[in-house]
N, C-alpha and C positions, 0 to 999 in steps of 0.2 A: 503492500500500501504507500504513495506517495506522500512525504510529510509535507504539509503545505506550509510550514515554514522556509522551507527552501525552495531555490529556483535553480531548473536545471542547467543552466549554461549561465556565465555572468562574461562580463568585458568592463575594462577601463579603455579610454582615451588614450593613455600612456602608461608603462609601466610605474611611474611614480605616482599616480593618481592614490589616493588613501581607500577609496571605495571603489565598488560595483555597482554594475546595473545588470539589468536583464538582457540576455542576447535571444533576439528573435530573429527571424527570416529575415522581416522587412530591416531592421538595424544592421543585419548583418550585410545586406544589398547596400545600403547606405554608406555603410562605411569602408566596403571593398570599391565601391564607384565614387566616394569623392575625389574631390581634386586634391586635397590635404595628403592622401596616401598615395595617390598615383603621382603625385611631383616627388613625394619621400623614395616612393620606389624606383623611378628614374633620377634620383639622386644616388641611392646604393647601386645602380646598374651602372652608372659612369664613374664611381669612385674603383680605382684599384687597389687601394690600401684597404687590408682587410680588418686592422681596428675603427680605421676611419667609416666602415661600413657597418662594425655593431654599432657603434654610437650613431650614426642615422638609424638604424633600427631601432631604436631606444624613443624614436618620434612617432612608431607607429601602433596603433592601439593592440592591447593584448586581451586574452581570450583564455578563460578558464572552464575546459572542457572535462577533466576528469573528476572535477570537485564540485559539487552543487554551492551554490549562493545564496546566503543567507538572507532575510527578508529587511534585515537591517543594511543591506548593501556594505557591511565590514568585510573586507578583502581575509577569505580562509587563509591561512598562513599555517605553517607546520607549526609554528612557534604560539598561537594563541588558540589552537586545538577545534578550528570551528569547520576542519575538513570533514564534508559527509559524501563518498564517494557519490557519481552521477549514474556510472554504467557504462561511461565512455573510456578509452585506454586511448592516450597519446601516442605517436609513432613518429620518431625523427630518423631520417636519413641522411645524413650529413657526409659532406664530401663524396659525391658520388662520380663513379668514372663517367659515367652515360651521362647524356642528357636526361635531367630528371623526367621531364616532358616525353622524353622518346620511351624511356622507360616504362613510363605510366601508360604509355599507348601500347607497348608492345607485349607487357606482362601482365598489367592490373585490369586497363578498361574491357569492360562489357562483365569483370568479375566482380564487381562491388560488393553484389548483395550475397557473393556465396563467402568473403572475404567479413564480411560483415563493416563493410566502409560506409561511411554517412558524409565523410567530407575528406578531401586531397586535396592539396597543394602544393605548389613549389615552394619552397621555405625562401623568404625576403632577399638572402644573399645569392639565390638563384643555384646555389648546387647541391638542393639537398629535396628531398619528398619527405612532406609532414602529412601522414595520415591519422585521421581518427576514428576510431572502430569502437562497437559493441561489444562489448563484453559476455562470456556465456554466463550462465547463471552458475555463481559460486567461483568462478573464477577470478585471478589476484590480477593484478596491472602486470608483472612478471612472467607469470601464463600465460597472458595475453600476448604480450610482445614475443614470448618464446615462441608460441603456435603461429604468428605471421614471420618472424626468422627465418624457421624451420621450412614454410612453404618456400622460401627466397634463398634456400641455403646459406643462411648467414648464421654466425655464431650466436649475435645478440643484434637486437633490433635499435637499440639506446643506451645510452650511457645512465650510469645510475641516477641523476638528477630528475630525469624524465619518469622514474615510478615513482616519486613525491604525487600524490594527486592534485597538490595546490601548485602545481607548475602551471606559469602562463607559457602561453604561446603567442606569436607575433603575427599580427594577421595581414598578408600582403593586400595589393590591388585585385581587381577582378581578371586581369589579363593573366595571374598567376594560378587560378584557382580552376581546378581541374574535373571536380565532381563534388556536387553538393545534393545529399538525400535530405530534403528540407522537411519530408515526414519523419524522416528515423533520428533528424537530429534536432528537431523541435517537436 
């Protein structure tokens, strides 16, 4: 039974905000199509220095997929104990040797439902793939990530930090979005 004191997905305009707001399909569209996000993404694309890219990325909106948002809007953090799992798992595939878009087209497109994918996009730096999947009943984040890693012949799908349900995810512009299952996500 859903606890009404929590909202499924939360977002902040930048990672420096103190409180979160509910993310809806309409808000997702507004954020990914906003001129500010598009301009920030253009700066990231043009920047050759990785540290500078990381700094620019901090200007993008952030989303909390794996952790539900409290109705008070206080940002759930490991330290404040407000984290309640949402049923989603975040997967980051960084520094891919193949184009993330081409990899997605060749290996994932058309199999989203089978893999439990509700959202897929290229990471803001343009060199990785981020997937949000639904977790199986009773499955942990680690087990869910291992399940997907096995599917792609990988040792692991993400670093230790991404196993924290309160990990924020930077949201890119619409041109980086590969797949959104609005019904499954919202």
